[in-house]
Biopython code that builds the backbone (N, CA, C, O; Angstrom):
import numpy as np
from Bio.PDB.StructureBuilder import StructureBuilder

atoms = [
    (1, "UNK", "N", (1.671, -0.994, -0.160)),
    (1, "UNK", "CA", (-0.038, -0.423, 0.467)),
    (1, "UNK", "C", (0.647, 1.657, 0.725)),
    (1, "UNK", "O", (0.885, 2.406, 1.672)),
    (2, "UNK", "N", (0.687, 1.722, -0.989)),
    (2, "UNK", "CA", (1.307, 3.086, -0.723)),
    (2, "UNK", "C", (0.688, 4.596, 0.012)),
    (2, "UNK", "O", (-0.481, 4.979, 0.060)),
    (3, "UNK", "N", (2.074, 5.339, 0.604)),
    (3, "UNK", "CA", (1.555, 6.059, 1.740)),
    (3, "UNK", "C", (2.190, 7.353, 1.406)),
    (3, "UNK", "O", (3.257, 7.539, 0.821)),
    (4, "UNK", "N", (1.039, 8.530, 2.054)),
    (4, "UNK", "CA", (1.648, 9.526, 1.549)),
    (4, "UNK", "C", (2.911, 9.919, 3.190)),
    (4, "UNK", "O", (2.529, 9.481, 4.276)),
    (5, "UNK", "N", (4.389, 10.779, 3.127)),
    (5, "UNK", "CA", (4.935, 10.727, 4.473)),
    (5, "UNK", "C", (4.843, 12.393, 4.172)),
    (5, "UNK", "O", (4.775, 12.794, 3.010)),
    (6, "UNK", "N", (4.847, 13.133, 5.084)),
    (6, "UNK", "CA", (5.373, 14.464, 5.401)),
    (6, "UNK", "C", (6.147, 14.746, 7.123)),
    (6, "UNK", "O", (5.702, 14.927, 8.256)),
    (7, "UNK", "N", (7.492, 14.652, 6.499)),
    (7, "UNK", "CA", (8.537, 15.065, 7.341)),
    (7, "UNK", "C", (8.951, 16.289, 7.619)),
    (7, "UNK", "O", (9.557, 17.073, 6.889)),
    (8, "UNK", "N", (8.360, 16.499, 9.432)),
    (8, "UNK", "CA", (7.540, 18.100, 10.268)),
    (8, "UNK", "C", (10.399, 18.073, 10.714)),
    (8, "UNK", "O", (11.258, 17.279, 11.097)),
    (9, "UNK", "N", (10.314, 19.195, 10.347)),
    (9, "UNK", "CA", (11.318, 19.468, 11.580)),
    (9, "UNK", "C", (11.557, 20.954, 12.419)),
    (9, "UNK", "O", (12.032, 22.067, 12.192)),
    (10, "UNK", "N", (10.765, 20.049, 13.771)),
    (10, "UNK", "CA", (10.468, 20.783, 14.744)),
    (10, "UNK", "C", (11.412, 21.974, 14.711)),
    (10, "UNK", "O", (10.914, 23.094, 14.603)),
    (11, "UNK", "N", (13.005, 21.802, 14.812)),
    (11, "UNK", "CA", (13.707, 22.720, 15.030)),
    (11, "UNK", "C", (14.130, 22.506, 16.995)),
    (11, "UNK", "O", (15.187, 23.021, 17.358)),
    (12, "UNK", "N", (13.626, 22.076, 17.624)),
    (12, "UNK", "CA", (13.650, 22.275, 18.560)),
    (12, "UNK", "C", (15.331, 22.131, 19.326)),
    (12, "UNK", "O", (16.076, 21.151, 19.338)),
    (13, "UNK", "N", (15.585, 23.854, 20.067)),
    (13, "UNK", "CA", (16.901, 23.560, 21.066)),
    (13, "UNK", "C", (16.976, 23.873, 22.782)),
    (13, "UNK", "O", (16.051, 23.701, 23.576)),
    (14, "UNK", "N", (17.647, 24.119, 22.932)),
    (14, "UNK", "CA", (18.001, 23.399, 24.426)),
    (14, "UNK", "C", (17.108, 24.461, 25.536)),
    (14, "UNK", "O", (17.099, 24.115, 26.718)),
    (15, "UNK", "N", (16.344, 25.784, 25.129)),
    (15, "UNK", "CA", (15.507, 26.020, 25.939)),
    (15, "UNK", "C", (14.987, 25.217, 26.331)),
    (15, "UNK", "O", (14.932, 25.215, 27.561)),
    (16, "UNK", "N", (14.122, 23.769, 25.425)),
    (16, "UNK", "CA", (13.134, 22.825, 25.869)),
    (16, "UNK", "C", (13.155, 21.678, 26.085)),
    (16, "UNK", "O", (12.363, 21.199, 26.897)),
    (17, "UNK", "N", (13.992, 20.968, 25.474)),
    (17, "UNK", "CA", (14.680, 20.306, 26.083)),
    (17, "UNK", "C", (16.073, 20.011, 26.564)),
    (17, "UNK", "O", (16.419, 18.925, 27.027)),
    (18, "UNK", "N", (16.814, 21.024, 26.424)),
    (18, "UNK", "CA", (18.596, 21.358, 26.771)),
    (18, "UNK", "C", (19.326, 20.565, 26.381)),
    (18, "UNK", "O", (20.295, 20.053, 26.941)),
    (19, "UNK", "N", (18.443, 20.235, 24.279)),
    (19, "UNK", "CA", (19.891, 19.256, 23.730)),
    (19, "UNK", "C", (19.846, 19.838, 22.514)),
    (19, "UNK", "O", (18.785, 19.656, 21.917)),
    (20, "UNK", "N", (21.349, 21.019, 21.492)),
    (20, "UNK", "CA", (21.127, 21.054, 20.380)),
    (20, "UNK", "C", (20.804, 19.875, 19.688)),
    (20, "UNK", "O", (21.851, 19.716, 19.061)),
    (21, "UNK", "N", (19.985, 18.823, 19.331)),
    (21, "UNK", "CA", (19.856, 18.278, 18.586)),
    (21, "UNK", "C", (18.748, 18.401, 17.286)),
    (21, "UNK", "O", (19.449, 18.967, 16.447)),
    (22, "UNK", "N", (17.927, 18.270, 16.894)),
    (22, "UNK", "CA", (17.292, 19.297, 15.864)),
    (22, "UNK", "C", (16.445, 17.842, 15.910)),
    (22, "UNK", "O", (16.877, 16.778, 15.467)),
    (23, "UNK", "N", (14.870, 18.088, 16.683)),
    (23, "UNK", "CA", (13.494, 16.462, 16.788)),
    (23, "UNK", "C", (12.755, 16.738, 15.645)),
    (23, "UNK", "O", (12.204, 17.826, 15.473)),
    (24, "UNK", "N", (12.704, 15.718, 14.766)),
    (24, "UNK", "CA", (12.339, 14.862, 13.714)),
    (24, "UNK", "C", (11.429, 14.061, 13.878)),
    (24, "UNK", "O", (11.226, 13.150, 14.681)),
    (25, "UNK", "N", (10.953, 14.436, 13.135)),
    (25, "UNK", "CA", (9.128, 13.373, 13.180)),
    (25, "UNK", "C", (8.687, 13.512, 11.783)),
    (25, "UNK", "O", (8.742, 14.481, 11.027)),
    (26, "UNK", "N", (8.216, 12.258, 11.607)),
    (26, "UNK", "CA", (7.464, 11.980, 10.664)),
    (26, "UNK", "C", (6.221, 10.882, 10.342)),
    (26, "UNK", "O", (6.047, 9.749, 10.789)),
    (27, "UNK", "N", (5.377, 11.730, 9.322)),
    (27, "UNK", "CA", (3.755, 11.766, 10.186)),
    (27, "UNK", "C", (3.139, 10.605, 9.268)),
    (27, "UNK", "O", (1.928, 10.682, 9.475)),
    (28, "UNK", "N", (3.260, 10.072, 8.799)),
    (28, "UNK", "CA", (2.157, 9.389, 7.941)),
    (28, "UNK", "C", (0.876, 9.534, 7.564)),
    (28, "UNK", "O", (-0.118, 9.034, 8.091)),
    (29, "UNK", "N", (0.935, 10.162, 6.734)),
    (29, "UNK", "CA", (-0.905, 10.961, 6.747)),
    (29, "UNK", "C", (-1.843, 9.629, 6.812)),
    (29, "UNK", "O", (-2.270, 8.834, 7.649)),
    (30, "UNK", "N", (-1.919, 9.973, 4.856)),
    (30, "UNK", "CA", (-3.359, 8.658, 4.918)),
    (30, "UNK", "C", (-2.651, 7.814, 3.516)),
    (30, "UNK", "O", (-2.308, 8.215, 2.404)),
    (31, "UNK", "N", (-2.636, 6.885, 3.974)),
    (31, "UNK", "CA", (-2.954, 5.887, 1.622)),
    (31, "UNK", "C", (-3.471, 7.170, 0.790)),
    (31, "UNK", "O", (-4.242, 8.129, 0.830)),
    (32, "UNK", "N", (-2.615, 6.585, 0.100)),
    (32, "UNK", "CA", (-3.724, 7.916, -1.508)),
    (32, "UNK", "C", (-4.529, 6.620, -1.946)),
    (32, "UNK", "O", (-4.653, 6.303, -3.129)),
    (33, "UNK", "N", (-5.022, 5.956, -0.972)),
    (33, "UNK", "CA", (-6.210, 5.507, -1.401)),
    (33, "UNK", "C", (-7.482, 5.864, -0.708)),
    (33, "UNK", "O", (-8.475, 5.645, -1.401)),
    (34, "UNK", "N", (-7.782, 6.498, 0.815)),
    (34, "UNK", "CA", (-7.544, 6.808, 1.726)),
    (34, "UNK", "C", (-9.079, 7.504, 1.278)),
    (34, "UNK", "O", (-9.055, 7.999, 0.151)),
    (35, "UNK", "N", (-10.118, 7.584, 1.851)),
    (35, "UNK", "CA", (-11.894, 8.795, 1.960)),
    (35, "UNK", "C", (-11.008, 9.683, 2.502)),
    (35, "UNK", "O", (-10.076, 9.445, 3.270)),
    (36, "UNK", "N", (-11.333, 10.619, 2.090)),
    (36, "UNK", "CA", (-11.363, 12.173, 2.811)),
    (36, "UNK", "C", (-11.895, 12.590, 4.201)),
    (36, "UNK", "O", (-11.614, 13.638, 4.781)),
    (37, "UNK", "N", (-12.748, 11.558, 4.665)),
    (37, "UNK", "CA", (-12.332, 11.588, 6.080)),
    (37, "UNK", "C", (-11.607, 11.479, 6.704)),
    (37, "UNK", "O", (-11.605, 12.147, 7.738)),
    (38, "UNK", "N", (-10.019, 10.071, 6.264)),
    (38, "UNK", "CA", (-9.108, 9.955, 6.878)),
    (38, "UNK", "C", (-8.433, 10.860, 6.544)),
    (38, "UNK", "O", (-8.180, 11.212, 7.696)),
    (39, "UNK", "N", (-7.767, 11.750, 5.791)),
    (39, "UNK", "CA", (-8.095, 12.976, 5.038)),
    (39, "UNK", "C", (-7.783, 14.167, 7.210)),
    (39, "UNK", "O", (-6.920, 14.673, 7.927)),
    (40, "UNK", "N", (-8.433, 14.048, 7.164)),
    (40, "UNK", "CA", (-9.399, 15.393, 8.860)),
    (40, "UNK", "C", (-8.957, 14.881, 9.063)),
    (40, "UNK", "O", (-7.812, 15.331, 9.027)),
    (41, "UNK", "N", (-8.994, 13.059, 9.634)),
    (41, "UNK", "CA", (-9.270, 12.868, 10.928)),
    (41, "UNK", "C", (-7.119, 12.324, 11.128)),
    (41, "UNK", "O", (-6.688, 11.807, 12.159)),
    (42, "UNK", "N", (-6.212, 12.646, 9.872)),
    (42, "UNK", "CA", (-5.159, 12.815, 10.224)),
    (42, "UNK", "C", (-4.266, 14.192, 10.603)),
    (42, "UNK", "O", (-3.132, 14.453, 11.005)),
    (43, "UNK", "N", (-5.321, 14.806, 10.274)),
    (43, "UNK", "CA", (-4.991, 16.519, 9.954)),
    (43, "UNK", "C", (-5.048, 16.467, 11.207)),
    (43, "UNK", "O", (-4.052, 16.555, 11.925)),
    (44, "UNK", "N", (-5.816, 16.369, 11.478)),
    (44, "UNK", "CA", (-5.414, 17.415, 13.286)),
    (44, "UNK", "C", (-5.564, 16.253, 14.573)),
    (44, "UNK", "O", (-6.237, 16.364, 15.597)),
    (45, "UNK", "N", (-4.625, 15.026, 14.105)),
    (45, "UNK", "CA", (-4.018, 14.112, 14.445)),
    (45, "UNK", "C", (-2.297, 14.685, 14.372)),
    (45, "UNK", "O", (-1.532, 14.376, 15.285)),
    (46, "UNK", "N", (-1.917, 15.363, 13.431)),
    (46, "UNK", "CA", (-1.006, 16.452, 13.184)),
    (46, "UNK", "C", (-0.872, 17.453, 13.764)),
    (46, "UNK", "O", (0.224, 17.807, 14.197)),
    (47, "UNK", "N", (-2.544, 18.506, 13.981)),
    (47, "UNK", "CA", (-2.252, 19.745, 15.232)),
    (47, "UNK", "C", (-2.315, 18.976, 16.520)),
    (47, "UNK", "O", (-1.687, 19.292, 17.531)),
    (48, "UNK", "N", (-2.957, 18.151, 16.435)),
    (48, "UNK", "CA", (-2.366, 18.243, 18.498)),
    (48, "UNK", "C", (-1.028, 17.509, 18.468)),
    (48, "UNK", "O", (-0.783, 17.555, 19.673)),
    (49, "UNK", "N", (0.096, 16.808, 17.883)),
    (49, "UNK", "CA", (0.979, 16.406, 17.831)),
    (49, "UNK", "C", (2.561, 18.035, 17.703)),
    (49, "UNK", "O", (3.644, 18.474, 18.091)),
    (50, "UNK", "N", (1.414, 18.172, 16.867)),
    (50, "UNK", "CA", (1.878, 20.358, 17.318)),
    (50, "UNK", "C", (1.600, 20.998, 18.240)),
    (50, "UNK", "O", (2.209, 22.065, 18.313)),
    (51, "UNK", "N", (0.764, 20.743, 19.164)),
    (51, "UNK", "CA", (0.647, 21.463, 20.285)),
    (51, "UNK", "C", (1.160, 20.884, 21.354)),
    (51, "UNK", "O", (1.701, 21.639, 22.162)),
    (52, "UNK", "N", (1.135, 19.363, 21.663)),
    (52, "UNK", "CA", (1.976, 18.636, 22.213)),
    (52, "UNK", "C", (3.711, 19.296, 22.057)),
    (52, "UNK", "O", (4.251, 20.054, 22.862)),
    (53, "UNK", "N", (4.173, 18.871, 21.088)),
    (53, "UNK", "CA", (5.561, 19.174, 21.206)),
    (53, "UNK", "C", (5.423, 20.451, 21.405)),
    (53, "UNK", "O", (6.098, 20.610, 22.422)),
    (54, "UNK", "N", (4.834, 21.882, 21.005)),
    (54, "UNK", "CA", (5.909, 22.972, 21.498)),
    (54, "UNK", "C", (4.875, 23.649, 23.003)),
    (54, "UNK", "O", (5.349, 24.535, 23.714)),
    (55, "UNK", "N", (3.495, 23.059, 23.263)),
    (55, "UNK", "CA", (3.355, 23.578, 24.230)),
    (55, "UNK", "C", (3.888, 23.002, 25.708)),
    (55, "UNK", "O", (4.180, 23.594, 26.747)),
    (56, "UNK", "N", (3.885, 21.645, 25.357)),
    (56, "UNK", "CA", (4.057, 20.624, 26.590)),
    (56, "UNK", "C", (5.288, 21.048, 27.770)),
    (56, "UNK", "O", (6.393, 21.574, 27.643)),
    (57, "UNK", "N", (4.424, 20.488, 29.111)),
    (57, "UNK", "CA", (6.587, 20.602, 29.884)),
    (57, "UNK", "C", (7.729, 19.979, 28.784)),
    (57, "UNK", "O", (7.491, 19.595, 27.639)),
    (58, "UNK", "N", (8.859, 19.995, 29.384)),
    (58, "UNK", "CA", (9.760, 20.115, 28.068)),
    (58, "UNK", "C", (10.354, 18.644, 29.221)),
    (58, "UNK", "O", (11.209, 17.762, 29.139)),
    (59, "UNK", "N", (9.051, 19.179, 30.481)),
    (59, "UNK", "CA", (10.217, 17.497, 30.930)),
    (59, "UNK", "C", (8.637, 16.208, 30.913)),
    (59, "UNK", "O", (8.802, 15.010, 31.139)),
    (60, "UNK", "N", (7.812, 16.577, 30.729)),
    (60, "UNK", "CA", (6.888, 15.823, 30.431)),
    (60, "UNK", "C", (7.412, 15.083, 29.143)),
    (60, "UNK", "O", (7.886, 13.952, 29.038)),
    (61, "UNK", "N", (7.135, 16.274, 27.981)),
    (61, "UNK", "CA", (7.289, 15.528, 27.105)),
    (61, "UNK", "C", (8.329, 14.869, 26.863)),
    (61, "UNK", "O", (8.411, 13.728, 26.409)),
    (62, "UNK", "N", (9.646, 16.021, 27.349)),
    (62, "UNK", "CA", (11.079, 14.653, 27.078)),
    (62, "UNK", "C", (10.872, 13.145, 28.084)),
    (62, "UNK", "O", (11.864, 12.471, 27.808)),
    (63, "UNK", "N", (10.164, 12.505, 28.926)),
    (63, "UNK", "CA", (10.182, 11.285, 29.733)),
    (63, "UNK", "C", (9.089, 10.807, 29.101)),
    (63, "UNK", "O", (8.583, 9.833, 29.659)),
    (64, "UNK", "N", (8.073, 11.533, 27.187)),
    (64, "UNK", "CA", (7.576, 10.352, 26.720)),
    (64, "UNK", "C", (8.621, 10.212, 25.279)),
    (64, "UNK", "O", (8.246, 9.292, 24.552)),
    (65, "UNK", "N", (9.832, 10.955, 24.771)),
    (65, "UNK", "CA", (10.041, 11.451, 23.603)),
    (65, "UNK", "C", (11.301, 11.411, 23.862)),
    (65, "UNK", "O", (11.538, 12.062, 24.880)),
    (66, "UNK", "N", (12.641, 10.729, 23.196)),
    (66, "UNK", "CA", (13.881, 11.072, 22.752)),
    (66, "UNK", "C", (14.116, 12.198, 21.797)),
    (66, "UNK", "O", (13.937, 12.017, 20.593)),
    (67, "UNK", "N", (14.728, 13.995, 22.537)),
    (67, "UNK", "CA", (15.604, 14.239, 21.279)),
    (67, "UNK", "C", (16.623, 13.598, 20.418)),
    (67, "UNK", "O", (17.571, 12.921, 20.815)),
    (68, "UNK", "N", (16.296, 13.912, 19.091)),
    (68, "UNK", "CA", (17.136, 13.033, 18.370)),
    (68, "UNK", "C", (17.142, 12.183, 18.024)),
    (68, "UNK", "O", (18.105, 11.421, 17.928)),
    (69, "UNK", "N", (15.823, 11.983, 17.649)),
    (69, "UNK", "CA", (15.492, 10.357, 17.033)),
    (69, "UNK", "C", (14.095, 10.850, 15.968)),
    (69, "UNK", "O", (13.598, 11.967, 15.822)),
    (70, "UNK", "N", (13.782, 9.706, 15.418)),
    (70, "UNK", "CA", (13.189, 10.142, 13.960)),
    (70, "UNK", "C", (11.845, 8.516, 14.660)),
    (70, "UNK", "O", (12.097, 7.364, 15.014)),
    (71, "UNK", "N", (10.414, 9.365, 14.544)),
    (71, "UNK", "CA", (10.259, 8.330, 15.249)),
    (71, "UNK", "C", (8.458, 8.666, 13.537)),
    (71, "UNK", "O", (7.945, 9.648, 13.001)),
    (72, "UNK", "N", (8.298, 7.261, 13.463)),
    (72, "UNK", "CA", (7.346, 7.362, 11.718)),
    (72, "UNK", "C", (6.044, 6.932, 12.979)),
    (72, "UNK", "O", (5.796, 6.380, 14.051)),
    (73, "UNK", "N", (5.542, 7.679, 11.850)),
    (73, "UNK", "CA", (3.690, 7.037, 12.112)),
    (73, "UNK", "C", (2.973, 6.513, 11.433)),
    (73, "UNK", "O", (3.198, 6.444, 10.225)),
    (74, "UNK", "N", (1.778, 5.926, 12.051)),
    (74, "UNK", "CA", (0.949, 5.510, 11.147)),
    (74, "UNK", "C", (-0.564, 7.052, 11.613)),
    (74, "UNK", "O", (-0.928, 7.635, 12.634)),
    (75, "UNK", "N", (-0.883, 7.066, 10.366)),
    (75, "UNK", "CA", (-2.315, 7.827, 10.773)),
    (75, "UNK", "C", (-3.191, 7.434, 11.508)),
    (75, "UNK", "O", (-4.238, 7.994, 11.833)),
    (76, "UNK", "N", (-2.691, 6.227, 11.858)),
    (76, "UNK", "CA", (-2.966, 5.832, 13.414)),
    (76, "UNK", "C", (-2.836, 5.769, 14.156)),
    (76, "UNK", "O", (-3.681, 5.301, 14.919)),
    (77, "UNK", "N", (-0.931, 6.455, 14.786)),
    (77, "UNK", "CA", (-1.105, 6.666, 15.499)),
    (77, "UNK", "C", (-0.041, 5.638, 15.762)),
    (77, "UNK", "O", (0.828, 6.365, 16.245)),
    (78, "UNK", "N", (0.621, 4.047, 15.763)),
    (78, "UNK", "CA", (1.313, 3.307, 15.677)),
    (78, "UNK", "C", (2.705, 3.753, 15.218)),
    (78, "UNK", "O", (2.767, 4.337, 14.136)),
    (79, "UNK", "N", (3.734, 3.561, 15.859)),
    (79, "UNK", "CA", (4.997, 3.391, 15.563)),
    (79, "UNK", "C", (5.681, 1.943, 14.583)),
    (79, "UNK", "O", (5.789, 0.770, 14.940)),
    (80, "UNK", "N", (5.986, 2.474, 13.508)),
    (80, "UNK", "CA", (6.654, 2.062, 12.865)),
    (80, "UNK", "C", (8.350, 1.675, 12.639)),
    (80, "UNK", "O", (8.819, 0.661, 12.122)),
    (81, "UNK", "N", (8.891, 2.569, 13.075)),
    (81, "UNK", "CA", (10.731, 3.353, 13.320)),
    (81, "UNK", "C", (10.561, 3.939, 14.213)),
    (81, "UNK", "O", (9.678, 4.726, 14.556)),
    (82, "UNK", "N", (11.826, 3.402, 14.851)),
    (82, "UNK", "CA", (11.879, 4.371, 15.550)),
    (82, "UNK", "C", (13.641, 4.486, 15.276)),
    (82, "UNK", "O", (14.316, 3.689, 15.928)),
    (83, "UNK", "N", (14.184, 5.189, 14.590)),
    (83, "UNK", "CA", (15.977, 5.287, 14.560)),
    (83, "UNK", "C", (17.136, 6.589, 15.153)),
    (83, "UNK", "O", (16.862, 7.734, 14.793)),
    (84, "UNK", "N", (17.931, 6.462, 15.713)),
    (84, "UNK", "CA", (18.345, 7.732, 15.725)),
    (84, "UNK", "C", (18.879, 8.878, 14.395)),
    (84, "UNK", "O", (19.367, 8.662, 13.285)),
    (85, "UNK", "N", (18.607, 9.832, 14.944)),
    (85, "UNK", "CA", (18.873, 10.145, 13.550)),
    (85, "UNK", "C", (20.123, 11.528, 14.267)),
    (85, "UNK", "O", (20.443, 11.532, 15.455)),
    (86, "UNK", "N", (20.619, 12.510, 13.302)),
    (86, "UNK", "CA", (21.323, 13.932, 13.971)),
    (86, "UNK", "C", (21.733, 14.316, 12.675)),
    (86, "UNK", "O", (22.058, 13.742, 11.636)),
    (87, "UNK", "N", (21.543, 16.135, 13.312)),
    (87, "UNK", "CA", (21.694, 16.959, 11.395)),
    (87, "UNK", "C", (22.918, 17.751, 11.400)),
    (87, "UNK", "O", (23.264, 18.359, 10.387)),
]
sb = StructureBuilder()
sb.init_structure("model")
sb.init_model(0)
sb.init_chain("A")
sb.init_seg("    ")
for serial, (resi, resn, name, xyz) in enumerate(atoms, 1):
    if name == "N":
        sb.init_residue(resn, " ", resi, " ")
    sb.init_atom(name, np.array(xyz, "f"), 0.0, 1.0, " ", f" {name:<3s}", serial, name[0])
structure = sb.get_structure()
């Protein structure tokens, strides 16, 4: 199944996560044959992800995610790949 991927480089610096590495999140939106409702739900999911990383406290966020890691999500939110990335 073919999928559409969007790469989001939030460039979160030391004042948020106390690290100078970039945090890269790769989000799989939906398959090319998906219905419009899935596109809308995926867009809402991406917005929630942005809200979490930009406005959540760095202590809580750093416990759930590690800086300089690439996280590959499906449209349903399950993690596919988790590997180190350097800027």
